[in-house]
C-alpha positions as CSV (number, residue, x, y, z in Angstrom):
1,M,-159.2,201.1,231.4
2,G,-155.7,202.0,232.7
3,Y,-152.4,200.3,231.8
4,S,-149.3,200.2,234.1
5,D,-147.3,198.0,231.8
6,L,-146.5,198.8,228.1
7,S,-146.2,195.2,227.2
8,T,-149.8,194.4,228.4
9,L,-151.1,197.5,226.5
10,F,-149.3,196.4,223.4
11,K,-150.6,192.8,223.6
12,D,-154.2,194.1,224.0
13,I,-153.8,196.4,221.0
14,S,-152.3,193.5,219.0
15,E,-155.4,191.4,219.7
16,H,-157.7,194.3,218.5
17,V,-155.6,194.7,215.4
18,K,-155.7,191.0,214.6
19,K,-159.5,191.2,214.7
20,T,-159.7,194.0,212.2
21,R,-157.5,192.1,209.7
22,N,-156.2,195.5,208.5
23,L,-152.7,195.0,206.9
24,E,-151.7,198.7,207.2
25,L,-152.7,198.8,210.8
26,T,-150.7,195.6,211.4
27,N,-147.6,197.0,209.8
28,D,-147.9,200.2,211.8
29,L,-148.1,198.1,215.0
30,L,-145.0,196.2,213.9
31,D,-143.2,199.5,213.4
32,L,-144.4,200.7,216.8
33,Q,-143.1,197.4,218.4
34,Q,-139.7,198.0,216.7
35,K,-139.5,201.6,218.0
36,M,-140.5,200.4,221.5
37,L,-137.6,197.9,221.4
38,E,-135.2,200.6,220.3
39,L,-136.3,202.9,223.1
40,F,-136.0,200.1,225.7
41,T,-132.5,199.3,224.5
42,E,-131.5,202.9,224.6
43,N,-133.0,203.3,228.0
44,Q,-131.0,200.3,229.3
45,D,-127.8,201.7,227.8
46,L,-128.4,205.1,229.4
47,K,-129.0,203.5,232.8
48,Q,-125.8,201.6,232.5
49,Q,-123.9,204.8,231.5
50,L,-125.4,206.7,234.5
51,A,-124.4,203.9,236.9
52,D,-120.9,203.8,235.5
53,M,-120.6,207.6,235.8
54,Q,-121.9,207.5,239.4
55,S,-119.4,204.8,240.2
56,E,-116.6,206.8,238.7
57,Q,-117.7,209.9,240.6
58,D,-117.8,207.9,243.9
59,L,-114.3,206.6,243.3
60,A,-113.0,210.1,242.4
61,H,-114.0,211.3,245.9
62,K,-111.9,208.5,247.5
63,V,-108.7,209.1,245.5
64,V,-106.0,211.6,246.7
65,F,-102.8,212.7,245.0
66,Q,-99.8,212.6,247.3
67,G,-96.1,212.1,246.9
68,G,-96.2,211.8,243.1
69,A,-98.9,209.1,242.9
70,Y,-102.6,208.5,243.7
71,Y,-103.9,206.6,246.7
72,N,-107.3,205.5,247.9
73,K,-107.7,207.5,251.1
74,E,-110.4,205.1,252.5
75,T,-108.5,201.8,252.0
76,L,-105.0,203.3,252.0
77,E,-104.3,201.3,248.8
78,G,-101.8,202.6,246.3
79,P,-99.7,204.0,244.8
80,F,-101.6,204.2,241.6
81,C,-100.5,205.5,238.2
82,T,-101.1,209.3,237.7
83,S,-101.2,209.0,233.9
84,C,-103.8,206.2,233.9
85,W,-106.0,207.9,236.5
86,E,-105.9,211.3,234.9
87,S,-106.5,210.2,231.4
88,E,-108.7,207.1,231.7
89,K,-109.9,207.2,235.4
90,K,-108.3,203.8,235.9
91,L,-106.6,202.9,239.2
92,I,-103.6,200.9,238.1
93,H,-101.2,199.8,240.8
94,L,-97.6,200.8,240.3
95,T,-95.0,198.0,240.5
96,T,-91.5,198.3,241.9
97,S,-88.9,198.3,239.2
98,T,-85.9,199.7,241.0
99,L,-85.0,200.4,244.7
100,R,-83.3,203.7,245.3
101,V,-81.8,205.4,248.3
102,H,-84.6,207.9,248.9
103,G,-87.4,205.9,247.4
104,V,-88.6,203.4,244.9
105,Q,-88.6,203.7,241.1
106,S,-92.0,202.4,240.2
107,M,-93.6,201.5,236.8
108,C,-97.1,201.3,235.6
109,P,-97.8,197.9,234.0
110,N,-100.5,199.5,231.8
111,C,-98.9,202.6,230.3
112,K,-95.3,201.8,231.1
113,S,-94.7,205.2,232.8
114,H,-92.0,205.4,235.5
115,F,-92.4,207.2,238.8
116,D,-90.3,208.0,241.9
117,V,-92.5,207.1,244.8
118,P,-91.2,207.6,248.4
119,H,-91.0,204.5,250.8
120,N,-93.7,204.1,253.4
121,R,-95.9,207.0,252.5
122,S,-98.6,207.8,255.0
123,L,-101.7,209.7,253.8
124,E,-102.3,213.0,255.4
């Protein structure tokens, strides 16, 4: 008799244990059920962490540093805050705070850092 699903196996064992009316065996089965639930939860958490890391890694391949800021080389979006990207891997758009002769003084709304970013930057 082969089982491809742990829940089916557990239900079958539970039925056998009920028939024995063995309290110690029933308690052991409850402990096993608790451990299975913990492992399932841990597995789900690890899968989510892996997906998050994969997504972060994919994004890192799309980001390029140029002219004092980060840009998405595929979508040409940017500029993004260097501090937020380098410390937290967050792409936070810089906002214009002051126009200057040779560029723009930009500010990160997240970390409040200021940057001089040239006008009309094309990605190379």
